[in-house]
C-alpha positions in Angstrom: 0.0 0.0 0.0 1.0 3.6 -0.5 0.7 6.2 2.2 0.5 10.0 2.0 1.8 11.7 5.2 0.9 15.3 5.9 3.5 17.3 7.8 7.1 18.3 8.1 8.3 18.0 11.7 10.1 15.6 13.9 6.8 13.8 14.6 6.2 13.3 10.9 9.8 12.1 10.2 9.4 9.5 13.0 6.0 8.4 11.6 7.4 8.2 8.0 10.4 6.3 9.2 8.3 3.8 11.2 5.6 3.2 8.6 8.1 2.7 5.9 9.4 -0.4 7.8 6.0 -2.1 7.6 5.8 -5.1 5.3 2.4 -3.7 4.3 3.8 -0.5 2.9 5.3 0.1 -0.6 5.9 3.8 -0.3 5.5 6.7 2.1 4.9 10.0 0.3 5.1 13.2 2.4 4.2 16.8 2.1 5.9 19.2 2.6 8.4 16.9 4.4 11.9 17.8 5.4 15.5 16.7 4.5 15.3 13.7 6.8 11.9 12.6 5.2 13.5 12.9 1.8 15.5 9.8 2.7 12.3 7.8 3.4 10.3 8.6 0.3 9.3 11.4 -2.1 8.3 14.7 -0.7 6.0 17.3 -2.3 6.1 21.0 -1.7 2.5 21.6 -0.5 1.9 23.4 2.8 -0.1 21.7 5.5 -2.6 24.6 5.7 -3.3 24.7 1.9 -6.4 22.5 2.0 -7.2 22.8 -1.7 -3.7 21.9 -2.9 -3.6 19.0 -0.4 -6.8 17.6 -1.9 -5.3 18.0 -5.4 -2.1 16.3 -4.3 -4.1 13.4 -2.7 -6.0 12.9 -5.9 -2.7 12.9 -7.8 -0.9 10.4 -5.5 -4.0 8.2 -5.0 -2.8 6.8 -1.6 -4.4 3.9 0.1 -4.1 5.7 3.4 -3.7 9.4 4.4 -2.0 10.1 7.7 -2.4 13.7 9.0 0.4 14.6 11.4 -0.1 18.2 12.7 -3.1 19.8 14.3 -3.7 22.8 11.9 -5.0 20.8 8.9 -7.1 18.7 11.3 -8.7 21.8 12.7 -9.3 23.1 9.2 -11.2 20.0 8.2 -8.8 18.2 5.9 -9.9 14.8 7.2 -13.5 15.6 6.4 -12.8 16.8 2.9 -10.6 13.7 2.1 -13.1 11.2 3.6 -15.8 12.8 1.5 -13.6 12.1 -1.6 -13.5 8.4 -0.6 -10.0 8.2 1.0 -9.2 6.4 4.2 -7.8 8.9 6.6 -6.0 8.6 10.0 -7.0 11.8 11.8 -10.2 13.1 13.4 -12.9 15.3 11.8 -12.8 19.1 12.4 -15.6 18.6 14.9 -13.8 16.0 16.9 -10.5 17.9 16.6 -12.0 20.7 18.6 -10.8 18.7 21.6 -7.5 20.3 20.8 -8.5 23.4 18.7 -10.7 24.8 21.4 -9.8 24.5 25.1 -13.3 25.7 26.0 -15.0 23.0 23.9 -12.7 20.4 25.4 -13.4 21.4 29.0 -17.2 21.5 28.3 -17.1 18.0 26.9 -15.2 16.7 29.9 -17.6 18.3 32.3 -20.6 16.8 30.4 -19.1 13.3 30.2 -17.9 13.3 33.8 -14.2 13.2 33.0 -11.9 14.3 35.9 -10.1 17.6 35.1 -9.2 20.9 36.8 -12.0 23.3 37.7 -12.1 26.1 35.2 -13.7 29.3 33.9 -14.0 30.6 30.3 -13.7 34.3 29.6 -13.6 37.1 27.0 -13.9 39.9 29.5 -10.7 40.8 31.5 -12.8 42.1 34.5 -14.6 38.8 34.8 -11.4 36.8 34.3 -9.6 38.7 37.1 -12.6 38.2 39.4 -12.5 34.4 38.8 -8.7 34.4 39.5 -9.5 35.6 43.0 -11.4 32.5 43.7 -8.3 30.3 43.1 -5.0 29.8 44.8 -1.7 30.5 43.2 -0.1 29.5 40.9 -2.6 30.4 38.1 -3.0 28.5 34.8 -4.1 30.5 31.8 -4.7 28.9 28.5 -5.5 30.4 25.1 -8.6 28.8 23.8 -7.3 28.1 20.3 -4.2 26.7 18.7 -1.0 28.5 19.6 1.8 26.1 18.5 2.1 24.6 21.9 2.9 28.0 23.5 -0.6 29.1 24.6 -0.3 28.0 28.2 1.0 30.3 30.9 1.5 29.5 34.5 1.6 32.7 36.5 3.1 32.4 40.1 1.5 35.5 41.5 -1.9 37.3 41.2 -0.2 40.4 39.7 1.5 38.4 37.0 -1.7 36.6 36.2 -3.6 39.9 35.9 -1.0 41.3 33.5 -1.1 38.0 31.5 -4.9 38.2 31.2 -4.6 41.7 29.7 -1.9 40.5 27.2 -3.7 37.4 26.1 -7.1 39.0 25.7 -5.4 41.8 23.8 -4.1 39.4 21.2 -0.8 38.0 22.5 -1.6 34.8 20.7 -3.8 36.4 18.0 -7.3 34.9 17.6 -6.2 31.9 19.6 -6.4 33.9 22.8 -9.6 35.9 22.0 -11.2 33.5 24.5 -9.3 32.6 27.7 -9.6 29.5 29.8 -8.4 29.8 33.4 -7.9 26.6 35.5 -7.1 25.7 39.0 -3.5 24.5 39.3 -3.2 20.7 39.6 -0.4 19.3 41.8 1.3 16.1 40.6 3.3 14.6 37.8 2.3 14.9 34.1 2.4 12.1 31.5 1.1 11.6 28.0 -1.0 8.6 26.9 -1.7 7.9 23.3 -4.8 6.0 22.2 -5.2 4.8 18.6 -9.0 4.6 18.1 -11.6 4.2 15.4 -14.2 5.9 17.6 -15.1 2.8 19.6 -12.2 0.4 19.9 -9.0 1.6 21.4 -5.3 0.5 21.4 -3.0 2.1 24.0 0.7 2.9 23.4 3.2 3.0 26.2 2.9 6.2 28.4 5.5 8.9 27.7 6.7 12.0 29.5 7.5 15.3 27.8 9.7 18.1 29.1 7.8 21.3 28.3 10.1 23.9 29.9 13.1 25.3 28.0 15.6 25.0 30.8 17.1 22.2 33.0 15.1 21.5 36.2 11.9 22.5 34.4 12.8 26.2 34.4 12.1 28.9 31.8 9.2 29.4 29.5 6.9 26.7 28.1 7.9 25.3 24.7 6.6 22.8 22.2 8.6 20.2 24.1 12.4 19.8 24.7 12.6 16.1 25.1 10.7 13.0 26.0 11.0 9.4 27.2 9.0 6.2 27.4 7.8 4.2 29.2 6.9 6.7 32.0 7.0 4.9 35.3 4.5 7.3 36.9 1.8 5.6 34.8 1.4 2.4 36.7 -0.9 -0.4 35.6 -3.4 0.9 38.1 -3.2 4.5 36.8 -3.6 3.3 33.2 -6.7 1.2 34.1 -8.2 4.4 35.6 -7.3 6.4 32.5 -9.1 3.9 30.4 -12.2 3.6 32.6 -12.6 7.2 33.8 -11.2 9.2 30.9 -10.9 7.5 27.5 -14.0 5.3 27.5 -16.4 8.1 28.6 -14.8 10.5 26.1 -15.1 8.1 23.1 -18.6 7.1 24.1 -19.8 10.7 24.6 -18.2 11.9 21.3 -19.8 9.1 19.4 -23.2 9.7 21.0 -23.0 13.4 20.1 -22.4 12.7 16.5 -18.7 13.4 16.3 -17.0 10.0 16.7 -13.2 10.3 17.2 -11.0 8.6 14.7 -7.2 8.8 14.8 -4.9 9.1 17.7 -6.1 10.8 20.9 -3.4 12.4 23.0 -4.4 12.3 26.6 -2.3 14.6 28.7 -2.8 13.7 32.3 -1.8 14.9 35.8 -1.2 12.0 38.2 -2.6 13.7 41.4 -3.2 12.4 44.9 -6.8 11.8 43.8 -5.8 9.8 40.7 -5.4 10.8 37.0 -7.0 14.1 35.8 -6.9 15.5 32.2 -4.6 18.5 31.6 -5.4 18.6 27.9 -6.5 16.5 24.9 -4.7 16.8 21.6 -5.9 15.5 18.3 -2.6 14.1 17.1 0.6 12.5 18.3 2.7 14.5 20.7 5.9 16.0 19.5 8.4 14.9 20.8 6.6 11.9 22.4 5.8 10.4 19.0 9.6 10.1 18.3 10.2 7.9 21.3 7.2 5.8 20.6 8.0 5.1 17.0 11.7 4.4 17.9 10.9 2.2 20.8 8.1 0.1 19.2 9.4 -3.3 18.0 6.3 -4.2 16.0 4.3 -2.8 13.1 2.2 0.4 13.7 0.5 0.4 10.3 -2.2 -2.2 11.1 -3.4 -0.1 14.1 -3.3 3.1 12.1 -5.2 1.5 9.2 -7.7 0.0 11.7 -8.4 3.4 13.2 -9.0 4.9 9.7 -11.3 2.1 8.5 -12.9 0.6 11.6 -12.5 -2.8 13.1 -10.5 -2.1 16.3 -13.3 -2.9 18.7 -13.1 -6.4 20.0 -9.8 -6.9 18.2 -7.5 -4.8 20.4 -5.4 -7.7 21.6 -4.6 -8.7 18.0 -3.5 -5.2 17.1 -1.4 -4.9 20.3 0.3 -8.2 19.4 1.3 -6.7 16.0 2.7 -3.7 17.8 4.7 -6.1 20.1 4.1 -3.8 23.0 5.8 -6.4 25.4 9.0 -5.8 23.5 9.0 -2.0 23.7 12.5 -0.6 24.3 13.1 2.2 26.7 13.7 5.3 24.6 14.6 8.9 25.0 14.7 11.9 22.6 16.6 15.1 23.1 15.4 18.2 21.2 18.2 20.3 19.8 16.8 23.9 19.4 18.1 27.1 18.0 19.4 29.6 20.6 16.6 32.0 21.6 13.8 29.5 21.2 10.9 29.7 22.2 11.5 33.5 21.7 13.1 35.0 18.6 15.8 33.0 16.9 17.9 33.1 13.7 17.6 30.7 10.8 20.2 29.5 8.4 23.1 28.2 10.7 24.9 25.2 9.4 24.6 21.8 11.1 27.3 19.1 10.8 27.7 15.6 12.2 24.1 14.2 11.9 25.4 11.2 10.0 28.0 10.6 12.7 25.2 10.7 15.3 23.0 8.3 13.3 25.8 5.8 13.1 26.1 5.5 16.9 24.5 2.4 18.6 20.8 2.7 19.1 20.6 6.4 17.8 18.2 7.8 15.2 18.1 11.5 14.4 14.7 12.8 13.3 14.6 16.1 11.5 12.2 18.7 12.9 13.1 22.2 11.6 15.9 21.7 8.9 16.5 22.7 5.3 19.2 22.5 2.7 21.1 25.6 1.5 22.0 26.1 -2.1 25.4 24.4 -1.5 23.7 21.3 -0.1 24.6 21.9 3.5 22.1 21.1 6.3 20.8 24.3 8.0 18.5 25.2 10.8 15.1 26.4 9.7 13.1 26.5 12.9 13.0 26.7 16.6 13.1 23.0 17.4 15.5 21.6 14.8 16.7 18.0 15.5 15.3 15.2 17.7 18.2 12.9 18.7 16.5 9.7 19.7 17.9 6.5 21.2 16.8 3.2 22.6 18.5 0.9 25.0 18.0 -2.0 27.4 17.3 0.5 30.2 16.2 4.1 30.2 19.6 5.2 31.5 21.3 3.5 28.5 18.8 5.2 26.1 19.4 8.6 27.6 23.2 8.2 27.6 23.1 7.1 24.0 20.9 10.0 23.0 23.3 12.5 24.6 26.2 10.8 22.9 24.3 11.5 19.7 23.8 15.1 20.7 27.6 15.5 21.4 28.4 14.1 18.0 26.5 16.9 16.2 28.5 20.1 15.5 26.0 23.0 15.8 27.3 25.9 17.9 24.0 27.8 17.5 22.0 25.0 19.0 21.1 24.1 22.6 19.4 21.4 24.5 18.3 20.4 28.0 20.8 18.1 29.8 18.3 16.5 32.2 15.9 14.7 30.0 14.4 11.7 31.9 15.3 13.1 35.3 12.1 12.2 37.0 12.4 8.5 36.0 16.1 8.4 36.6 15.9 10.1 40.0 18.2 12.9 38.9 17.8 16.6 39.3 20.7 17.7 37.1 
């Protein structure tokens, strides 16, 4: 079968790399892709937000399956348009994707379906927002309602900072995304990411992962799109996972289906493991980035049957068979280190030359996924984004995986890049 993959980041490179290994797959086409994805299969120069051209490209390629990586085309309804054309698509409808594209929508669904999450308020008026703040204890969680490239969440330590942030966000700090503001109570605990491949009814669970959202070591600095990840995450015990299935995922899937917007694709369940059990921090309508990289690298089996099953139906009652094809019992501990351009998540320069990626790729257990790269006119690899490379490694233990990943980082010659040096610290019991 032939697959068309939509996207160009590290998540998509990892998906392309993994799907291309399947005995079921002849070719993975990507758009717009990146230099790393060029090595997997042909890439086309169509932007993920150009729905009309994406439809034209799909009609041209005639894939057996379309896999949509990022959130923007999902929110714009690409899955709906392609399904209406008769294509099998891995990715939710625009309605269902509102679980990510609208924080207010997502919180309302959770409230209606009885899914545990933080208490919240939804506001467009700064006066009302500030009044609600005063019913909560510090720190304060402020979220832009819409998509903000993973940067629309602010945790303000004081009331004064929260007040100022409300003014900024409602005045357009994140454009239209923060025209509506969701304010939540702060949840105490440890975060984890759980990914559920689903056709709307049946559900297959991948190993739990843990992201590192802050820019600096020790979880300091501003929130980013993610600076590294590892799996499996020991904080998600068998008991916690059982509760996530029963108290979160099953009610959400059942409720969404009942309300006429069945969820097909991968559901990203961001949870906080609190003293009262797991509670939802957020839902996303796609694989996490960089969590996807550790999952694709660590999985021993074939991901394509589960993805195809989610797109076409047939997961319900057959979950164990799909899990067997994934070989979940053979999942290798895996870590990914994000190499980002100095200045990220603030302003940063593009165009700096990167050397040594092949050297890193040749190290034991290491695979480097491209996230924000390009080629210059002379054929040199250059940085073309904030998060640029995802150095990913597996090992017999998480410590071995982390050590291998950092060996890969150290093999790359890129003075303009930086990374966190403490990825995996919660699981490894390290604070530096």
